[in-house]
C-alpha positions in Angstrom: 1.8 33.0 103.0 1.7 31.8 99.2 1.3 27.9 99.3 3.8 26.3 97.0 2.7 25.0 93.4 6.2 25.9 91.2 7.8 22.9 92.3 10.8 22.8 89.5 11.9 26.2 91.2 11.6 24.7 95.1 13.9 22.0 93.9 15.9 24.1 91.7 16.6 26.5 94.6 16.7 23.5 97.0 14.5 25.3 99.4 14.0 23.7 103.2 10.8 20.9 103.1 9.7 20.3 106.6 7.9 16.8 105.6 5.6 15.1 108.1 4.8 11.9 106.7 5.3 9.0 108.6 9.1 7.8 108.8 8.4 4.9 106.8 7.2 7.1 103.9 10.2 9.3 104.0 12.6 6.4 104.1 10.8 4.9 101.3 11.4 8.2 99.3 12.2 12.1 100.2 13.6 14.8 98.8 17.6 16.3 99.0 16.2 19.3 101.6 13.6 17.6 103.1 14.0 17.0 107.0 11.5 14.3 108.1 9.1 15.4 111.0 6.2 13.5 111.6 2.7 14.6 112.5 1.9 10.7 113.0 5.0 8.5 113.4 4.5 4.9 111.4 2.5 2.7 114.0 -0.3 6.1 113.9 -0.3 6.1 111.0 -1.0 2.8 110.6 -3.8 2.5 113.1 -5.6 5.6 111.7 -5.2 3.9 108.2 -7.1 0.8 109.3 -9.5 3.1 110.9 -10.2 4.5 107.8 -10.4 1.6 105.9 -13.3 0.2 108.4 -15.2 3.3 109.7 -14.5 6.5 107.0 -12.3 9.3 107.0 -14.2 11.4 109.7 -13.7 8.8 112.6 -10.1 8.8 111.6 -9.7 11.8 111.3 -10.9 11.9 115.2 -8.6 9.0 116.0 -5.5 11.1 114.6 -6.3 14.1 117.0 -6.7 11.9 120.0 -4.1 9.8 119.5 -1.7 13.5 118.5 -3.2 15.2 121.7 -1.7 16.5 124.5 2.3 16.6 125.6 3.2 14.8 122.5 1.1 17.1 120.2 3.2 19.8 122.5 6.5 18.3 121.6 5.9 18.0 118.2 4.3 22.0 117.0 7.8 23.0 119.6 9.9 21.2 116.4 7.9 21.9 113.9 8.4 25.6 115.4 11.9 25.2 115.8 12.6 24.0 112.1 10.5 26.7 110.7 12.5 29.7 112.4 16.0 27.9 111.4 14.2 27.5 107.7 11.9 30.5 107.0 11.4 29.8 103.3 11.1 26.8 103.8 7.4 24.5 102.7 5.7 22.0 104.4 5.3 19.0 102.6 2.8 15.5 103.2 2.2 13.0 101.2 -0.3 14.9 98.6 -0.6 18.2 100.3 -3.9 16.5 101.9 -4.6 16.6 105.8 -1.4 16.2 107.2 -0.1 19.2 105.8 -2.8 21.7 106.2 -3.0 20.2 109.7 0.5 20.9 110.6 0.2 24.4 108.8 -3.4 24.9 111.1 -1.5 23.9 114.3 1.3 26.3 113.8 -1.0 29.3 112.6 -2.6 29.0 116.1 0.8 29.3 118.0 1.6 32.4 115.9 3.6 31.3 112.6 2.5 32.1 109.2 4.7 28.7 107.2 3.1 27.6 103.5 2.8 24.1 102.3 3.4 22.4 98.9 0.3 21.6 96.9 -0.4 18.8 95.8 3.1 17.6 98.5 5.3 15.1 98.0 4.0 13.3 95.1 3.8 16.7 93.3 7.1 17.3 93.7 8.3 13.4 92.6 6.7 13.6 89.6 8.5 17.2 88.7 11.6 15.1 89.4 11.1 12.4 87.3 9.7 14.6 84.1 12.9 17.2 85.0 15.1 14.0 84.6 13.4 13.0 81.7 14.1 16.4 79.9 17.6 17.5 81.2 19.3 13.8 80.0 18.4 14.4 76.7 21.2 16.8 76.4 24.8 15.8 75.5 26.3 13.3 77.0 30.0 12.9 77.9 31.3 10.3 79.3 34.7 9.9 81.4 35.9 6.1 81.0 39.2 4.6 82.3 39.9 2.0 84.3 40.0 1.3 88.3 41.9 4.4 89.5 42.2 6.3 87.3 40.6 9.4 89.2 37.4 9.6 86.5 35.4 10.6 89.7 37.4 13.1 90.3 37.5 14.3 86.5 34.1 14.4 86.6 33.5 16.4 90.2 36.3 19.6 89.3 34.0 19.7 86.2 31.6 22.5 86.1 29.3 19.9 84.0 29.7 16.9 86.0 27.1 15.1 88.0 28.8 12.9 90.4 26.3 10.2 90.0 28.7 8.1 92.7 28.2 10.5 94.9 24.3 10.9 94.3 24.6 7.2 95.1 26.9 6.8 97.9 28.6 4.1 96.7 31.9 3.6 94.3 30.8 1.1 92.2 33.3 -1.7 92.5 32.9 -4.2 95.0 34.8 -2.3 97.0 32.5 0.7 96.9 30.5 1.0 99.7 30.6 4.2 101.4 30.0 4.4 105.2 26.8 6.7 104.3 24.2 4.2 103.8 23.0 4.3 100.6 19.7 5.7 99.7 16.3 4.1 98.4 15.9 4.3 94.7 13.4 6.9 94.2 15.1 9.2 97.1 18.5 8.3 95.0 16.7 9.2 91.5 15.3 12.6 93.4 18.9 13.4 94.2 19.7 12.8 90.8 17.3 15.1 89.5 18.2 17.8 91.8 21.6 18.1 91.3 20.0 18.2 87.2 18.2 21.2 87.6 20.9 23.1 89.7 23.3 22.5 87.3 21.0 23.1 84.4 24.3 22.5 81.8 24.1 23.2 78.1 25.7 19.1 78.4 26.8 16.4 80.9 30.3 15.2 82.1 29.3 11.6 83.6 31.4 8.6 84.8 30.8 5.6 82.4 28.7 3.5 84.7 27.1 0.1 84.2 23.6 0.4 85.3 24.1 -0.1 88.6 25.2 1.8 91.6 25.7 -0.3 94.1 21.8 -1.2 94.8 20.7 2.0 93.1 19.8 1.5 88.7 20.2 5.1 86.9 17.1 5.2 85.1 16.1 4.1 82.3 16.1 7.6 80.3 19.0 8.3 81.2 20.8 5.2 80.4 19.5 5.4 76.8 21.4 8.7 76.7 24.6 7.5 78.0 24.9 4.7 75.8 25.3 6.9 72.9 27.8 9.5 75.1 31.1 10.1 73.7 34.1 8.7 76.0 36.8 10.1 76.7 39.1 7.5 78.4 41.9 8.3 80.8 45.2 6.6 80.4 47.5 6.6 83.2 50.5 4.4 84.2 49.8 1.8 86.8 51.5 2.9 89.5 49.5 6.1 89.4 46.2 4.3 89.7 47.6 1.9 92.5 48.7 4.7 95.0 44.9 6.9 94.1 43.2 3.3 95.0 46.1 2.7 97.6 44.8 6.6 99.4 41.3 5.8 98.7 40.1 2.8 99.7 43.0 2.1 102.8 44.0 5.1 103.7 41.3 7.3 103.2 38.5 4.4 104.7 40.6 3.4 107.6 40.6 6.8 108.9 36.8 7.0 108.1 36.1 3.5 109.9 38.4 4.8 112.9 36.5 8.5 113.3 32.5 6.8 112.8 33.1 3.6 115.3 36.9 4.5 117.2 39.8 2.4 117.0 39.3 -1.3 118.2 35.5 -1.5 116.4 36.6 0.5 113.6 39.9 -1.9 112.9 37.3 -4.5 112.6 34.8 -2.8 110.2 37.5 -1.5 107.7 38.7 -5.4 107.9 35.1 -7.1 107.3 35.2 -4.0 104.7 38.1 -5.3 102.8 37.0 -9.0 103.1 33.6 -8.3 101.9 34.9 -6.5 99.1 37.0 -9.9 98.0 34.3 -12.6 99.3 31.6 -10.9 96.7 33.9 -11.7 93.2 34.8 -14.7 94.7 33.1 -16.7 91.7 34.2 -14.7 89.2 37.8 -14.8 90.9 38.2 -19.0 91.4 37.5 -19.8 95.0 41.2 -20.8 94.5 42.4 -17.8 93.7 40.1 -16.1 95.9 41.4 -18.2 99.0 45.0 -16.6 98.0 44.0 -13.0 97.9 42.6 -13.4 101.5 45.8 -14.8 102.6 47.6 -12.1 101.2 44.9 -9.4 102.4 45.1 -10.7 106.0 48.9 -10.4 106.3 48.8 -6.5 104.4 46.2 -6.1 107.9 48.9 -7.7 110.1 51.2 -5.6 108.8 49.2 -2.2 108.4 48.4 -2.6 112.0 52.1 -3.3 113.1 53.3 -0.2 111.0 50.2 1.6 110.2 51.2 1.8 106.5 49.3 0.4 103.8 51.6 -0.3 100.8 51.9 -3.8 101.8 48.1 -4.2 100.3 49.9 -3.3 96.8 50.5 -7.4 97.4 47.0 -8.4 96.6 45.8 -5.2 95.2 48.2 -5.3 91.7 47.2 -8.8 91.0 43.6 -8.1 91.6 43.9 -5.2 89.2 45.8 -7.1 86.4 43.7 -10.0 86.7 40.8 -9.4 87.6 39.4 -5.4 87.1 41.6 -4.3 84.1 40.3 -7.0 81.7 36.9 -6.6 82.6 36.7 -3.1 81.9 38.7 -3.3 78.5 36.5 -5.8 77.5 34.0 -3.7 78.6 35.5 -1.0 76.7 36.0 -2.4 73.3 32.1 -3.0 72.8 32.3 1.0 72.4 34.8 1.3 70.3 33.3 3.4 68.3 32.3 5.8 70.9 35.6 6.5 72.2 36.8 10.3 70.7 39.6 10.8 73.0 42.5 8.8 75.4 45.0 10.8 77.3 46.7 11.2 81.0 44.6 12.3 83.9 45.7 16.1 82.5 45.5 15.7 79.2 41.8 14.3 79.8 41.1 17.8 82.2 42.3 19.6 79.4 40.3 17.8 76.5 37.4 18.3 78.5 37.9 22.5 79.1 38.6 23.1 75.9 35.6 21.2 74.1 
C-alpha cells in the first residue's frame, strides 16, 4: 500500500479522494474528485478541539474514540468500506495527513481493507493546486470577447485548449448568471480551476474575456494578470442571433431546469424570482424609473409565457436591456483594451480562426 505523495499526478488523474474531514472543513475547500465521509461531524470535532486545548492531545484522542464508538463507528466504517470498494484506486485524505486519516486507515485495515492515504492531506494538495495554477497560467492566453449572447462560452467549451471559467464557477457572470448549482467556496473554485489546468496541460489557454468576479468567486490574481496581457478575438454576431441564444439559455433552459428541480408550481415561482432578482441587481445602474418599466414588461412576458408556453414575449424587455445597458457597458470596457484585439468575426469565423492558429 503506497501512501500518496505525487500530488500533481493524483490531481491530474482525478483520482477519488475519501475526505474524512468534518463537513464545515470540506465546504470551506475541497478537491473536485473528493467525497466527504467524515470521521467526526462538526460538533464532535469542535468538542475534541476544545479538549485538545484544555487537556492536551491524549485526552482529545480518548474523547474522539468515545464519541465515535459502537454503532456510530460501525456506520462510518461501513460507509468508508463501501467507498473504498467503489473507488479502489483512491486515497484517504484529512487536513494534514495526521490522526484522522491514520485512524480511518487503521480501522479499515482491521476490517480487512488496505487503502492508502494522502501524506500531508488536503493542505498538501491545496499547496500543489495553487502552485500548479501559478505555473500553468504563464502560458499564452487567447481571450474570447463579445457582447452578451455572442456564444463566447460555447466557443471556449468546444475548443480543446478552452477552460470554461464560468462552468467551474457555476455562474454565467452577469446579473442573470446564477445557475441551479450553488457556487463553490473560493478555495474549492481555485482547486477546480487548478485541476482543469493540470488535466488539459495545453500549450496555451483559450478563455472567455471575464471580469475579476464570476458571481461570488474571484479569479486568482496570477490568472487576472495573464488575462490582462492576452490577445482578444471578438465575436460580432447579428443582434437577432444573440437574442435567440439568450432566449434559449436564460428562458427556455432555465425554466426547464427550475421545473425539473422544483416541480411545475414551485419551479415557476423560482424561475420568476430568478428573472426579477436579475433585474433588481442592476436597478441602480438602470435608474429606478427604467427599472420599474422593465419590471412591468417582464411581468407581462411571464404572464404570456405561462399562458402560451412561449418565451418570445421576453424580447420586449431583453432587447432594450441589451441595447441600452449591456452592450454599451461591454463596448466601453472593450475600448479600453482595443490594442489587444487581434481578430473580429462571427461566431463561426472566430471558431475557424482559433482552429487555424
